[in-house]
N, C-alpha and C positions, 0 to 999 in steps of 0.2 A: 504494500500500500504506500509506504514512504517513497520507494523508488518511482512508482507511477506518479505520485503527487509531485515529486521533484521534476519529473519530465513534463507533466501537464502544465505545471505552473512556471515552466522555463526558469527554474531556480538558478541554473548556472549563468543565466544572462541577467539576472536582476538581484537587487539587494532585498532579500526577504528572510525572515525568520519564521519557520513553520512551528507553530505552538502545538505541543502534544498535551492535551488536557490530562490532568493528573487526578487520580483518585487514591483512596487508601482504605485499608481494612484494619480492623482490630484483631482479626483472627490470624493465628500463625500458620494455619493451613487454609488454602483457598483454591478452588478450581477456577482457573483463569477463564474469564468469559471469552467465547470464541467470536463474538460479534458485539456491535454496539447495542443491538436490541437486548442481548443477554446481559450486558453491563447495566443498561437502564433498568432492567428488571431487578437486578441485584441492588441497585441504588434505591429503587422504590421499596424494596423489602428491608432495607437497612443493613445489609451485609457489606455495603460499600458506602463511602462518603466522598464528597468533593475534598480534595487534598487540603488538609489543615484548616478546614472551615471553622473549627472550634478553637483553634489556637492562634492562627495567623491568617484570617480571611483575606486581608489586603494582598497577600502574596500571590494569590491566584484568581481573585475575584474578577479582574479585567478580562479573563478568558471568557466570561459570560456563559456560564454553564446552562442557564435557561435557554439561551439561543442555541447552544451546542446540541441540546437534546433533540431538536427538530432540524438542525442544519443538514443540508445535503451537498452543499458546496463550501469551499473554504471562505471564511469571512474575516474581515480586517478588524482589529481592535486597536485602541489607542493606548499609549504608554500611560501609566498612572504610578504615583509614588509607591514604592515597595513591591512593585510587580516583579515576580521572580519565576516565570514559567520555565518549563523544560522545553528546549527548542532544538530543531534541526536547522543547521546553517551551512553555508558554503565553507569550505576549508580556509578560505582567505578572509574570513570575517575577523573582526577584532578579537584578540585573545582575552581570556579572563585576566583581570588586573591582579598581579601577584601580591599586592598588598593584602588582599583579602583571602588569607588561608585560614584553615580552621573553621570556626563557625562565624557567620555573619557577613552579609553583604557581597558575597561572591557573585551570585546570580543577579542580584539587584543591580550591582554596578555594571555587569555585562549587558543587561537589557538597556540600561541608561545609555551606554556607549553605542549600542546598536541603534537606538532611537535617535541619538544625536547625529549619527551618520545616515539618518533617514531610511533605515531599513523598514520595510513593511512588516507588520506583525500580523501574521495570518494563522488563524486557528483551523486546524484540519478537522473536518466533520466526522471522520470515521477512525481517527487515531485516538489511542488512550494508553495510559500507563497506570499501574497500580503499585503504590508504595506499600511494602510489607512492614509489619511492626518489627522493631529491633531495640536493643538496649540503647540508651542515650550515649552519644559519642562523648569522648573525653573533652572535646572542645566546647560542646554545648553546656556541659557541666561547668567548665571554667567561665563561660559567658554568664550563666545564671548565678554563680557564686562569687564572682570577682568584680568589684567595682572598678578595679584597675584595668581589667580586660575590656570592660564596656567603655571605659574612658579612652583607652587606646583605639578601640574601634571607632569611636566618635571622632577622634583626631584624624584617623585615616579617611573617614568619610568626608570631613571638611577639606582635607588635602585633595581628595579625588574630585570634589566639586570645583576647586580652584583649577585643577588640571583640565577639567572639561571646559571651563570658562576660557582658559587660555587657548585650547585647541579649537573650540567651536564658537567662540564669541557670544554674541547676544542670543543665539539659538539655545545656549545652555542655561540661560537665566531661568527657564521654567523649572529646572531641577532644583535650583536654590530656592525659588519661591515655594515650590511644593514642600521642600524639606522644612522651611521655616513655618509653614502653616500647619504642620502636624502637631 
């Protein structure tokens, strides 16, 4: 499906990030749905949830899961603060910023950079992934327990915003404005 989407959307010739809608389960064992219809049934029965809806809804809300339920063609979504979808992109896209290792802001900063470079954010109507439960990572534990870790992450975020402003000028102001309004 991804290969066909890449060809149909002429991804090699355009700047686009194909968003793969993310779901999660609280069950350690799950029969992976074979189709979107099967996934929607599992979602309606409560054995699947939209990814992190109860912990961090801003991270995936711009995917517009209500629209995805009935979508039959890819649809465009707009960047929003804290958006961190899973994406399929061309190999020559901007790399993840190496400042953001461990927990916090790796995917958010990557999507901001793609948006700053005017990538289209396209949600694939028949693609999906399912996050399986696992023990918390060492890095998320540090984030939760250490004010120093969170302070360093905030400093890196501010530095990243400054770098975006230098690279993209006025076009990057929306990221600063969005950050300050949160």
